[in-house]
N, C-alpha and C positions, 0 to 999 in steps of 0.2 A: 261490211267489208268482205265477210265470208261468202255472201250471196253473189258478189260480183265474180268470184272465182269459179262458180258452178253450183250444183245442188248443195244446199246446206240444210241438214235434217230439220231443225226446229222451224225454220221459215218455209222451206220447200214442202215439207210434210203438211203444214197447215194450208198452204196454197193448193195442194192436191185435194185435201179434204174439203176446203171451201169451194173449189171448182165442182167437185162431185155433188156437194150439198146444194149448190146453186142450180145444177142440172136437175136435181130432184124437185126443186121448187118450180123450175120451168115446166117440168112434166106434170106436176100435180099442184098447181098454184093455189087453189081454193081450200082444199081439205088435207093436202099433204099425203105422204105415203103411209101414215099411220103412226100413232103414238108409240115411241120406242123402236121404230123400225129403221132408223138410219143405219145401224150396224148390219141389219139384214139385207138392205138394198145396196149398201155401199159398194160391194164387190162388182156388181153389175155396172155401176157408173164409173168405177175406177178403171176397169179393164182397158177401155180405149185411151185413157189418159196415160197409161204406163208405156205407150209407144212414143210418147214425147220424151226427148232427151233429158229434160230437166227433172222429170218424175221417175224415170226408169230405175234408178238405184234405190228408191225409197222403200220403206216398210209397206206392206200391203194390208194394212188393217186400220180401221177407225171405229171406235165405239161411240164417239161423240164428234160434233162438228167443230169444236174449239171456238165457237162463236154462238152465243145464246140466240141471237136473232136468226141465224141460219139454222140452228138446232130446231127451234120451234117452227120456222117457216117450212123446213123440209119435212117435218114429221106431222104437224097439224095445220099446215097451210096458212094462208093469209087470215082466214077467219080465226083460227086458233091463236095466231100471233097477236091479232087485235084483242082477243080476250085476255091474253097474258099481259099485254101493255096496259089494258084497263085495270087488271088486277094490281099491277105495281103502282099505277096512278092512285088508286083507292088506298093502297097501303101507305104510301108516302103522305098523302093528304091526311089520312086518319092518324098516322104516327106523329105528324107535326101538330095536329090538334091535341093529341095526348100530351106531347111535350109542353104545350102552352099551359095545360091544366095541372100537370103533375107537381107534387110538392118539391120544394127547392133541393133537398138532398138528392132526390132522384132525377132531377132535370139533366145533369151531365151524363148520367147513365143512359137515360132515354135517347139523348142526342148521339151518344156513342154507339148505341145499338142501331140507330137509323143510319149513321155513317158507316158502320160495319156492313150492314145489308147493302147499302149503295156501293161500297167498295168492292164487295164480292160480285155484285152484278157487273160493275165495270171491268173487274179482273176477268170475268168469264166471257168477255168479248174476244179474248185471245187465249182462253184457258178452259179447263173442264173441272176445276176443283169442286164446284157445287154439285157435281154428279158422282163424287166419291163419298164413301160412307162417313168418315169423320168430319171433313169440312162441310159436307152437305147437312149432317146432323146439327152442327153448330150454326150453320146459316139459318136453317128453319127454326132452331131454338131462338135465335136472335129475333127473327120475324115475330114469333109468338110472344116473346117476352116484351118486345116493343109495344105490342098492342095490349098486353095484359096489365101494363102499369097504369092503365086508365083509372083514375080515382072514382069516376062516376059509374064504372062497371062492376065495382066490388060489391058482392052480396054475401051476407053471412047467413047460413042455414044450419039448423041442427038436424042431424041425421040420426034417427033412432031405428035400429034394425030389429025386427021381430024375429023370434026363434026360427020360423021356417026360412026366412031370408038368410039368417046366419048359417043354417045347415046347408042350404043350397050354395052359398058362397064358399063354405068349407069344402063341399063336394067338388065344386068347380075348380078350386085351388088344388085339390088332390089330383083331379083329372089332368090339370096342366103340369103338375110335377111328374105324373106318369108319362105324359107326352115328352117331357124333357128327358126323362130317363130312357125312354124308347129311342129317342133321337141320339142320345149319347151311345147307346148300345149299337145302333146302326152305324154310327161313325166309327166305333171301335171295330165292328165287323168289317167295314170297308178297309180299315187299316191292316187287318189280318188276312184279307182276301188274296 
């Protein structure tokens, strides 16, 4: 209803982003503009679009395409999109195979994880949630968990650490703590700058 009255942010902004992303695909159909480069090249493609009345009053920024197909097509081209589609085909086939073999108390959890991953992928045909920290973390956690419930893939190993390995692990841990402290000091320095 709002779109019929003129530019409406949520819809018109996506149409602008999709138009620009599609132009990127047309200019670089096979290999795309480069992984993670949609935001970099977007202003170049957006410029001519802003002369159109429907797009003129909109925000002039896009960090993602708001459509996973256009996202991958514009950045890694048709070749990359094909690899991504193949990745998801393998994931869903493998996850369904795991769901068929997993013990009964875990079966609903496995199907829930598979459904959650599918739901996020469908949601991201109009959204960008999988590209933000918390939902993206949960999404990839679900992907890994869905495959890790495979009962045939579980192996138990005993790990015995010799003293030199323990010492090097302790030193590496101390080094990481030192890096964290340095980062905290740099952050505090920025705040006081």
